[in-house]
MARBA-3410 file (N, C-alpha, C, O; in Angstrom, 1 decimal):
196
12.9,-4.0,-17.8,12.5,-2.9,-17.0,11.3,-2.2,-17.5,10.5,-1.7,-16.7 ~ 11.1,-2.2,-18.8,9.9,-1.5,-19.3,8.6,-2.2,-18.9,7.6,-1.6,-18.7 ~ 8.7,-3.6,-18.8,7.5,-4.3,-18.3,7.2,-3.8,-16.9,6.0,-3.6,-16.6 ~ 8.2,-3.7,-16.0,7.9,-3.2,-14.6,7.3,-1.8,-14.7,6.4,-1.5,-13.9 ~ 7.9,-1.0,-15.6,7.4,0.4,-15.7,5.9,0.4,-16.1,5.1,1.2,-15.5
5.5,-0.4,-17.1,4.2,-0.4,-17.5,3.2,-0.9,-16.4,2.2,-0.3,-16.2 ~ 3.6,-2.0,-15.7,2.8,-2.5,-14.6,2.6,-1.4,-13.5,1.5,-1.2,-13.0 ~ 3.7,-0.8,-13.3,3.8,0.2,-12.2,2.9,1.4,-12.6,2.1,1.9,-11.8 ~ 3.0,2.0,-13.8,2.2,3.1,-14.2,0.8,2.8,-14.3,-0.1,3.6,-13.9 ~ 0.4,1.6,-14.8,-1.0,1.2,-14.9,-1.6,1.1,-13.5,-2.7,1.5,-13.2
-0.8,0.7,-12.5,-1.3,0.6,-11.1,-1.5,1.9,-10.5,-2.5,2.1,-9.8 ~ -0.6,2.9,-10.7,-0.7,4.1,-9.9,-1.4,5.3,-10.6,-2.0,6.1,-10.0 ~ -1.2,5.4,-11.9,-1.6,6.6,-12.6,-3.0,6.4,-13.3,-3.5,7.4,-13.8 ~ -3.5,5.2,-13.3,-4.8,5.0,-14.0,-6.0,4.7,-13.1,-7.1,4.4,-13.5 ~ -5.7,4.9,-11.8,-6.8,4.6,-10.9,-7.3,6.0,-10.3,-6.6,6.9,-10.2
-8.5,6.0,-9.9,-9.2,7.2,-9.5,-8.7,7.6,-8.1,-8.7,8.8,-7.8 ~ -8.4,6.7,-7.3,-8.1,7.0,-5.9,-6.9,7.8,-5.7,-6.0,7.7,-6.6 ~ -6.8,8.5,-4.7,-5.6,9.3,-4.4,-4.5,8.6,-3.7,-3.3,8.6,-4.0 ~ -4.9,7.8,-2.6,-3.9,7.1,-1.8,-3.8,5.7,-2.3,-4.8,5.0,-2.6 ~ -2.6,5.2,-2.4,-2.3,3.8,-2.9,-1.4,3.0,-2.0,-0.5,3.6,-1.3
-1.7,1.7,-2.0,-0.8,0.8,-1.3,-0.5,-0.3,-2.4,-1.4,-0.8,-3.1 ~ 0.7,-0.6,-2.6,1.1,-1.5,-3.6,2.0,-2.5,-2.9,3.2,-2.2,-2.5 ~ 1.6,-3.8,-2.7,2.3,-4.7,-2.0,3.7,-4.9,-2.6,3.9,-5.1,-3.8 ~ 4.7,-5.0,-1.7,6.1,-5.2,-2.1,6.2,-6.6,-2.7,7.1,-6.8,-3.5 ~ 5.4,-7.5,-2.3,5.5,-8.9,-2.8,5.1,-9.0,-4.3,5.5,-10.0,-5.0
4.4,-8.0,-4.9,4.1,-8.0,-6.3,5.4,-7.9,-7.2,5.4,-8.4,-8.3 ~ 6.4,-7.4,-6.6,7.6,-7.1,-7.4,8.8,-7.9,-6.9,10.0,-7.4,-7.1 ~ 8.6,-9.0,-6.2,9.7,-9.7,-5.6,10.5,-10.4,-6.8,9.9,-11.3,-7.4 ~ 11.7,-10.0,-7.0,12.6,-10.7,-7.9,13.6,-11.4,-7.2,13.5,-11.7,-6.0 ~ 14.6,-11.8,-7.8,15.7,-12.5,-7.2,16.4,-11.6,-6.2,16.7,-10.4,-6.5
16.6,-12.0,-5.0,17.2,-11.3,-3.9,16.6,-9.9,-3.7,17.2,-9.0,-3.2 ~ 15.3,-9.8,-3.9,14.6,-8.6,-3.6,14.8,-7.4,-4.5,14.5,-6.3,-4.2 ~ 15.4,-7.7,-5.7,15.7,-6.6,-6.6,14.5,-5.9,-7.2,14.5,-4.7,-7.5 ~ 13.4,-6.7,-7.4,12.2,-6.1,-7.9,11.7,-5.0,-7.0,11.2,-4.0,-7.5 ~ 11.7,-5.3,-5.7,11.3,-4.3,-4.7,12.1,-3.0,-4.8,11.6,-1.9,-4.7
13.4,-3.2,-4.9,14.4,-2.1,-5.0,14.1,-1.3,-6.3,14.2,-0.1,-6.3 ~ 13.8,-2.0,-7.4,13.5,-1.3,-8.7,12.3,-0.4,-8.6,12.3,0.7,-9.0 ~ 11.2,-1.0,-7.9,10.0,-0.2,-7.8,10.2,1.0,-6.9,9.8,2.1,-7.2 ~ 11.0,0.8,-5.8,11.3,2.0,-4.9,12.1,3.0,-5.7,11.8,4.2,-5.5 ~ 13.0,2.6,-6.5,13.8,3.5,-7.4,12.9,4.3,-8.3,13.0,5.5,-8.5
11.9,3.6,-9.0,11.0,4.2,-9.9,10.1,5.2,-9.2,9.9,6.3,-9.7 ~ 9.7,4.9,-8.0,8.9,5.8,-7.2,9.7,7.1,-6.9,9.1,8.2,-7.0 ~ 10.9,6.9,-6.5,11.8,8.1,-6.2,12.0,9.0,-7.5,11.9,10.2,-7.4 ~ 12.3,8.3,-8.6,12.4,9.1,-9.9,11.2,9.9,-10.2,11.3,11.1,-10.5 ~ 10.0,9.3,-10.0,8.8,10.0,-10.3,8.5,11.1,-9.3,8.1,12.2,-9.7
8.8,10.9,-8.1,8.5,11.9,-7.1,9.4,13.1,-7.3,9.0,14.3,-7.2 ~ 10.7,12.9,-7.7,11.6,14.0,-7.9,11.3,14.7,-9.2,11.4,16.0,-9.2 ~ 10.9,14.0,-10.2,10.6,14.6,-11.5,9.2,15.2,-11.6,9.0,16.3,-12.3 ~ 8.2,14.6,-11.0,6.8,15.1,-11.0,6.3,15.2,-9.6,5.5,14.5,-9.1 ~ 6.8,16.2,-8.8,6.4,16.4,-7.4,4.9,16.6,-7.2,4.4,16.3,-6.2
4.3,17.2,-8.2,2.8,17.5,-8.1,2.0,16.2,-8.4,0.8,16.2,-8.0 ~ 2.6,15.2,-9.0,1.9,14.0,-9.3,2.0,12.9,-8.4,1.1,12.0,-8.3 ~ 3.1,12.9,-7.6,3.3,11.8,-6.7,4.0,12.2,-5.4,4.9,13.0,-5.4 ~ 3.5,11.6,-4.3,4.0,11.9,-3.0,4.2,10.5,-2.3,3.3,9.8,-2.1 ~ 5.5,10.2,-1.9,5.8,8.9,-1.3,5.8,9.0,0.2,6.3,10.0,0.8
5.3,8.0,0.9,5.3,7.9,2.3,6.1,6.7,2.7,6.5,5.9,1.8 ~ 6.3,6.5,4.0,7.0,5.3,4.5,6.1,4.0,4.1,4.9,4.1,4.0 ~ 6.8,2.9,3.9,6.1,1.6,3.7,5.2,1.3,4.9,5.6,1.6,6.0 ~ 4.1,0.7,4.6,3.1,0.4,5.7,2.6,-1.0,5.4,2.8,-1.6,4.4 ~ 1.9,-1.5,6.4,1.2,-2.8,6.3,-0.2,-2.5,5.7,-0.9,-1.7,6.3
-0.5,-3.2,4.6,-1.7,-2.8,3.9,-2.9,-3.8,4.1,-4.0,-3.5,3.6 ~ -2.8,-4.9,4.8,-3.9,-5.8,5.0,-4.2,-5.9,6.4,-3.3,-6.0,7.3 ~ -5.5,-5.9,6.8,-5.9,-6.0,8.2,-6.8,-7.3,8.4,-7.7,-7.5,7.6 ~ -6.4,-8.0,9.4,-7.2,-9.1,9.9,-7.7,-8.9,11.3,-6.9,-8.6,12.2 ~ -9.0,-9.0,11.5,-9.6,-8.8,12.8,-10.2,-10.1,13.3,-11.0,-10.7,12.5
-9.8,-10.6,14.5,-10.3,-11.8,15.0,-11.0,-11.4,16.3,-10.4,-10.9,17.2 ~ -12.3,-11.8,16.4,-13.1,-11.5,17.6,-13.3,-12.8,18.4,-14.0,-13.7,18.0 ~ -12.6,-12.9,19.6,-12.7,-14.1,20.4,-14.0,-14.2,21.1,-14.4,-15.3,21.6 ~ -14.8,-13.1,21.1,-16.1,-13.1,21.7,-17.2,-13.6,20.7,-18.4,-13.6,21.0 ~ -16.8,-14.0,19.5,-17.7,-14.5,18.5,-18.3,-13.4,17.6,-17.9,-12.3,17.6
-19.3,-13.8,16.8,-20.0,-12.9,15.8,-20.6,-11.7,16.5,-20.6,-10.6,15.9 ~ -21.1,-11.9,17.7,-21.8,-10.7,18.3,-20.7,-9.6,18.7,-21.0,-8.4,18.6 ~ -19.5,-10.0,19.0,-18.5,-9.1,19.3,-18.1,-8.3,18.0,-17.8,-7.1,18.0 ~ -18.0,-9.0,16.9,-17.7,-8.4,15.6,-18.7,-7.4,15.3,-18.4,-6.2,14.8 ~ -20.0,-7.7,15.4,-21.1,-6.8,15.2,-21.1,-5.6,16.1,-21.4,-4.5,15.7
-20.7,-5.8,17.3,-20.6,-4.7,18.3,-19.5,-3.7,17.9,-19.7,-2.5,18.0 ~ -18.3,-4.2,17.5,-17.2,-3.3,17.2,-17.5,-2.6,15.8,-17.1,-1.5,15.6 ~ -18.3,-3.3,14.9,-18.7,-2.6,13.7,-19.6,-1.4,14.0,-19.6,-0.5,13.2 ~ -20.3,-1.5,15.0,-21.2,-0.4,15.4,-20.5,0.8,16.0,-20.9,1.9,15.9 ~ -19.3,0.5,16.7,-18.6,1.6,17.4,-17.4,2.1,16.6,-16.8,3.1,17.0
-16.9,1.3,15.6,-15.6,1.7,14.9,-15.9,1.9,13.5,-16.2,0.9,12.7 ~ -15.9,3.1,13.0,-16.2,3.4,11.6,-15.4,2.6,10.6,-16.0,2.2,9.6 ~ -14.1,2.4,10.7,-13.4,1.6,9.7,-13.9,0.2,9.6,-14.0,-0.3,8.5 ~ -14.2,-0.4,10.7,-14.8,-1.8,10.7,-16.2,-1.8,10.0,-16.5,-2.7,9.3 ~ -17.0,-0.8,10.4,-18.3,-0.7,9.8,-18.2,-0.6,8.2,-19.0,-1.2,7.5
-17.3,0.2,7.8,-17.1,0.4,6.3,-16.6,-0.9,5.7,-17.1,-1.3,4.6 ~ -15.7,-1.6,6.3,-15.2,-2.9,5.8,-16.3,-3.9,5.7,-16.4,-4.6,4.7 ~ -17.1,-4.0,6.8,-18.2,-4.9,6.8,-19.2,-4.6,5.7,-19.7,-5.4,5.0 ~ -19.6,-3.3,5.6,-20.6,-2.9,4.6,-20.1,-3.2,3.2,-20.9,-3.6,2.4 ~ -18.8,-2.9,2.9,-18.3,-3.2,1.6,-18.4,-4.7,1.3,-18.7,-5.1,0.2
-18.1,-5.5,2.3,-18.2,-7.0,2.0,-19.6,-7.5,1.9,-19.9,-8.4,1.2 ~ -20.5,-6.8,2.7,-21.9,-7.2,2.6,-22.4,-6.9,1.2,-23.3,-7.7,0.6 ~ -22.0,-5.8,0.6,-22.4,-5.5,-0.8,-21.9,-6.5,-1.8,-22.5,-6.7,-2.8 ~ -20.8,-7.2,-1.4,-20.3,-8.3,-2.3,-21.0,-9.6,-2.0,-20.7,-10.6,-2.6 ~ -21.9,-9.6,-1.0,-22.7,-10.8,-0.8,-22.2,-11.6,0.4,-22.8,-12.7,0.7
-21.3,-11.2,1.2,-20.8,-11.9,2.4,-21.7,-11.7,3.5,-22.2,-10.6,3.8 ~ -22.0,-12.8,4.3,-22.8,-12.7,5.5,-21.9,-12.7,6.7,-20.9,-13.5,6.8 ~ -22.3,-11.9,7.7,-21.5,-11.9,8.9,-22.3,-12.4,10.1,-21.8,-12.2,11.3 ~ -23.4,-13.1,9.9,-24.2,-13.6,11.0,-23.4,-14.7,11.8,-23.6,-14.8,13.1 ~ -22.6,-15.5,11.2,-21.8,-16.5,11.9,-20.3,-16.3,11.8,-19.6,-17.2,12.1
-19.9,-15.1,11.5,-18.5,-14.8,11.3,-17.9,-14.0,12.4,-18.5,-13.0,12.9 ~ -16.8,-14.4,12.9,-16.1,-13.6,13.9,-14.7,-13.1,13.5,-14.0,-12.5,14.3 ~ -14.4,-13.3,12.2,-13.2,-12.7,11.6,-13.5,-11.8,10.4,-14.6,-12.0,9.8 ~ -12.7,-10.8,10.2,-12.8,-9.9,9.1,-11.5,-9.6,8.5,-10.5,-9.3,9.3 ~ -11.4,-9.7,7.2,-10.1,-9.3,6.5,-10.4,-8.3,5.4,-11.4,-8.4,4.7
-9.5,-7.3,5.3,-9.8,-6.3,4.3,-8.5,-5.5,4.0,-7.5,-5.5,4.8 ~ -8.5,-4.8,2.9,-7.4,-3.9,2.5,-7.6,-2.6,3.2,-8.7,-2.0,3.1 ~ -6.6,-2.1,3.9,-6.7,-0.9,4.7,-7.0,0.3,3.7,-7.8,1.2,4.0 ~ -6.3,0.3,2.6,-6.4,1.5,1.7,-7.8,1.6,1.1,-8.3,2.7,0.8 ~ -8.5,0.5,0.9,-9.9,0.5,0.4,-10.8,1.2,1.4,-11.7,2.0,1.0
-10.6,0.9,2.7,-11.4,1.5,3.7,-11.1,3.0,3.8,-12.0,3.8,4.0 ~ -9.8,3.3,3.7,-9.4,4.7,3.8,-10.0,5.5,2.6,-10.5,6.6,2.9 ~ -10.0,5.0,1.4,-10.6,5.6,0.3,-12.0,5.8,0.5,-12.6,6.9,0.1 ~ -12.7,4.8,0.9,-14.2,4.9,1.1,-14.6,5.9,2.1,-15.6,6.6,2.0 ~ -13.7,6.1,3.2,-14.0,7.0,4.3,-13.4,8.4,4.0,-13.9,9.4,4.6
-12.4,8.5,3.2,-11.7,9.8,3.0,-10.8,10.1,4.2,-10.4,11.2,4.4 ~ -10.4,9.0,4.9,-9.5,9.2,6.1,-8.1,8.8,5.7,-7.9,8.1,4.7 ~ -7.1,9.4,6.4,-5.7,9.0,6.3,-5.5,7.6,6.8,-6.1,7.2,7.8 ~ -4.6,6.8,6.2,-4.4,5.5,6.7,-3.9,5.4,8.1,-4.2,4.4,8.8 ~ -3.1,6.4,8.5,-2.6,6.3,9.9,-3.7,6.4,10.9,-3.7,5.7,11.9
-4.7,7.3,10.6,-5.8,7.4,11.5,-6.7,6.1,11.6,-7.1,5.7,12.6 ~ -6.9,5.5,10.4,-7.6,4.3,10.3,-6.9,3.2,11.1,-7.6,2.5,11.9 ~ -5.6,3.1,11.0,-4.9,2.0,11.7,-4.9,2.3,13.2,-5.0,1.3,14.0 ~ -4.9,3.5,13.6,-4.9,3.9,15.0,-6.3,3.4,15.6,-6.4,2.8,16.7 ~ -7.4,3.7,14.9,-8.7,3.2,15.3,-8.8,1.7,15.4,-9.3,1.2,16.3
-8.2,1.0,14.4,-8.2,-0.4,14.4,-7.4,-1.0,15.6,-7.9,-1.9,16.3 ~ -6.2,-0.5,15.8,-5.4,-1.0,17.0,-6.1,-0.7,18.3,-5.9,-1.5,19.2 ~ -6.8,0.4,18.4,-7.5,0.7,19.7,-8.6,-0.3,20.0,-9.0,-0.4,21.2 ~ -9.0,-1.1,19.0,-10.0,-2.1,19.3,-9.5,-3.2,20.3,-10.3,-3.9,20.9 ~ -8.2,-3.4,20.4,-7.6,-4.5,21.2,-7.7,-4.2,22.7,-7.4,-5.1,23.5
-8.1,-2.9,23.0,-8.1,-2.6,24.4,-9.4,-1.9,24.8,-10.0,-1.2,24.0 ~ -9.8,-2.1,26.1,-10.9,-1.4,26.6,-10.5,-0.7,27.9,-9.6,-1.2,28.6 ~ -11.1,0.4,28.2,-10.7,1.1,29.4,-11.8,1.0,30.4,-13.0,0.9,30.1 ~ -11.4,0.9,31.6,-12.3,0.8,32.8,-11.7,1.6,34.0,-10.7,2.2,33.9 ~ -12.4,1.4,35.1,-11.9,2.1,36.3,-10.5,1.6,36.7,-9.8,2.4,37.3
-10.2,0.4,36.4,-8.9,-0.1,36.8,-7.8,0.1,35.8,-6.7,-0.4,35.9 ~ -8.1,0.8,34.7,-7.2,1.0,33.6,-7.5,0.3,32.4,-8.7,-0.1,32.1 ~ -6.6,0.0,31.5,-6.8,-0.6,30.3,-6.6,-2.1,30.4,-5.8,-2.6,31.2 ~ -7.4,-2.9,29.7,-7.3,-4.4,29.6,-7.6,-4.8,28.2,-8.3,-4.1,27.5 ~ -7.2,-6.0,27.9,-7.4,-6.6,26.6,-8.9,-6.8,26.3,-9.7,-7.2,27.3
-9.4,-6.6,25.1,-10.8,-6.6,24.8,-11.2,-7.9,24.2,-12.4,-8.2,24.1 ~ -10.3,-8.8,23.8,-10.7,-10.1,23.2,-10.8,-9.9,21.7,-11.2,-10.8,21.0 ~ -10.3,-8.8,21.2,-10.2,-8.5,19.7,-8.7,-8.5,19.4,-7.9,-7.8,20.0 ~ -8.4,-9.3,18.4,-7.0,-9.3,17.9,-7.0,-8.6,16.5,-7.7,-9.0,15.6 ~ -6.1,-7.6,16.4,-6.0,-6.9,15.1,-4.6,-7.1,14.6,-3.6,-6.8,15.2
-4.5,-7.7,13.4,-3.2,-8.0,12.8,-3.1,-7.2,11.5,-4.0,-7.3,10.6 ~ -2.0,-6.5,11.4,-1.7,-5.8,10.1,-0.5,-6.5,9.4,0.5,-6.8,10.1 ~ -0.7,-6.8,8.2,0.3,-7.6,7.4,0.4,-7.1,6.0,-0.2,-6.1,5.6 ~ 1.3,-7.7,5.2,1.5,-7.4,3.8,2.1,-6.0,3.6,1.5,-5.1,3.2 ~ 3.4,-6.0,3.8,4.2,-4.8,3.7,4.0,-4.2,2.3,4.1,-4.9,1.3
3.7,-2.9,2.2,3.4,-2.3,0.9,4.0,-0.9,0.8,4.3,-0.2,1.8 ~ 4.2,-0.5,-0.5,4.6,0.8,-0.8,3.4,1.7,-0.5,2.3,1.3,-0.9 ~ 3.6,2.9,0.0,2.5,3.8,0.3,2.8,5.1,-0.3,3.8,5.8,0.0 ~ 1.8,5.6,-1.1,2.0,6.9,-1.8,0.7,7.4,-2.2,-0.3,6.7,-2.2 ~ 0.7,8.7,-2.6,-0.5,9.4,-3.1,-0.2,9.9,-4.5,0.9,10.5,-4.7
-1.1,9.7,-5.4,-0.9,10.1,-6.8,-2.2,10.8,-7.2,-3.2,10.7,-6.6 ~ -2.0,11.6,-8.3,-3.2,12.3,-8.8,-4.2,11.4,-9.4,-5.4,11.5,-9.0 ~ -3.8,10.4,-10.2,-4.7,9.4,-10.7,-5.6,9.9,-11.8,-6.5,9.1,-12.3 ~ -5.5,11.1,-12.3,-6.4,11.6,-13.4,-5.5,12.0,-14.6,-5.9,12.9,-15.3 ~ -4.5,11.3,-14.8,-3.6,11.6,-15.9,-4.2,11.3,-17.3,-4.9,10.2,-17.4
-3.9,12.1,-18.3,-4.4,11.8,-19.6,-3.5,10.8,-20.2,-2.4,10.5,-19.7 ~ -3.8,10.3,-21.4,-3.0,9.3,-22.1,-1.6,9.9,-22.5,-0.6,9.3,-22.4 ~ -1.6,11.2,-22.9,-0.4,11.9,-23.2,0.5,12.0,-22.0,1.7,11.9,-22.1 ~ -0.1,12.3,-20.8,0.7,12.4,-19.6,1.3,11.1,-19.2,2.4,11.0,-18.7 ~ 0.5,10.0,-19.3,1.0,8.7,-19.0,2.2,8.3,-20.0,3.2,7.7,-19.5
2.0,8.6,-21.2,3.1,8.4,-22.2,4.4,9.2,-21.8,5.5,8.7,-21.9 ~ 4.2,10.4,-21.4,5.3,11.2,-20.9,6.0,10.6,-19.7,7.2,10.6,-19.7 ~ 5.2,10.1,-18.8,5.8,9.4,-17.6,6.6,8.2,-18.0,7.7,7.9,-17.6 ~ 6.0,7.4,-18.9,6.7,6.2,-19.4,8.0,6.5,-20.1,9.0,5.8,-20.0 ~ 7.9,7.5,-21.0,9.1,8.0,-21.7,10.2,8.4,-20.7,11.4,8.1,-20.9
9.8,9.2,-19.7,10.8,9.7,-18.7,11.4,8.5,-18.0,12.6,8.4,-17.9 ~ 10.6,7.5,-17.6,11.1,6.4,-16.8,12.0,5.5,-17.7,13.1,5.1,-17.2 ~ 11.6,5.3,-18.9,12.5,4.5,-19.9,13.8,5.3,-20.1,14.9,4.6,-20.0 ~ 13.8,6.5,-20.3,15.0,7.3,-20.6,15.9,7.3,-19.3,17.1,7.2,-19.4 ~ 15.3,7.5,-18.2,16.0,7.6,-16.9,16.7,6.3,-16.6,17.8,6.2,-16.2
16.0,5.2,-16.8,16.6,3.9,-16.5,17.7,3.5,-17.5,18.7,2.9,-17.1 ~ 17.5,3.9,-18.7,18.6,3.7,-19.7,19.9,4.5,-19.3,21.0,3.9,-19.4 ~ 19.7,5.7,-18.9,20.8,6.5,-18.5,21.5,5.9,-17.3,22.7,5.8,-17.2 ~ 20.7,5.4,-16.3,21.3,4.7,-15.2,22.0,3.5,-15.6,23.1,3.2,-15.0 ~ 21.5,2.7,-16.4,22.2,1.5,-16.9,23.5,1.8,-17.6,24.5,1.1,-17.3
23.5,2.8,-18.4,24.7,3.2,-19.1,25.8,3.7,-18.1,26.9,3.4,-18.3 ~ 25.4,4.5,-17.1,26.3,4.9,-16.1,26.9,3.7,-15.3,28.1,3.7,-15.0 ~ 26.1,2.8,-15.0,26.6,1.6,-14.3,27.5,0.7,-15.1,28.5,0.2,-14.7 ~ 27.2,0.6,-16.4,28.1,-0.1,-17.4,29.4,0.6,-17.5,30.5,-0.1,-17.5 ~ 29.4,1.9,-17.5,30.7,2.7,-17.5,31.5,2.4,-16.3,32.7,2.3,-16.3
30.8,2.4,-15.1,31.5,2.1,-13.9,32.1,0.7,-13.9,33.2,0.5,-13.4 ~ 31.4,-0.3,-14.4,31.9,-1.6,-14.5,33.1,-1.7,-15.5,34.1,-2.4,-15.2 ~ 33.1,-0.9,-16.6,34.2,-0.9,-17.5,35.4,-0.3,-16.8,36.6,-0.8,-16.9 ~ 35.2,0.8,-16.0,36.4,1.4,-15.3,36.9,0.4,-14.2,38.1,0.3,-14.0 ~ 36.1,-0.3,-13.6,36.5,-1.3,-12.6,37.3,-2.4,-13.3,38.4,-2.8,-12.8
36.8,-2.9,-14.4,37.5,-4.0,-15.2,38.9,-3.5,-15.6,39.9,-4.2,-15.5 ~ 39.0,-2.2,-16.1,40.3,-1.6,-16.5,41.2,-1.5,-15.3,42.4,-1.8,-15.4 ~ 40.7,-1.1,-14.2,41.5,-1.0,-13.0,42.0,-2.4,-12.5,43.2,-2.5,-12.0 ~ 41.2,-3.4,-12.6,41.6,-4.7,-12.2,42.7,-5.3,-13.2,43.5,-6.2,-12.7 ~ 42.7,-4.9,-14.4,43.6,-5.4,-15.4,45.0,-4.9,-15.1,46.0,-5.5,-15.5
45.1,-3.8,-14.5,46.5,-3.1,-14.3,47.3,-3.8,-13.3,48.4,-3.4,-13.0
END
């Protein structure tokens, strides 16, 4: 459990950004127990350190945009949709060319952080790309927006000192040990009851 705690704390408390998405697949153990452990750790932290962590509902953290109108359609939506423009600009800085590209993939939280927008607003803007309005009402635009990769969604301070990180790790270690001891006592009581 301590290994999970270290990975978890390094991921959320050592990063500068405020909003985080952490894919549930990172913690897949046998029968999904890893995901449950991380959800439990998040709840422990939110209850014990309410000013340091705020948990939201799980969300899809990866966005794929496919433009059936080709590269010119992708360039057109990048001009009218700020989240797409930010995603394209970030990837251009990394050396990717979009002159022959009609698909775009990016992490939603990276765009949210770069823009300072809430992830719900960004996703609403992205989903709206699939429709155009006209005199006859709404019709499909030829843009497909897919959201995938279920992730834990939370906001943390991200500016903790080494002493504060140690305090969090000590708290999580102590809390999980207490929980393990309580569950072992319950198993002992169950075994005693079954022997009778």
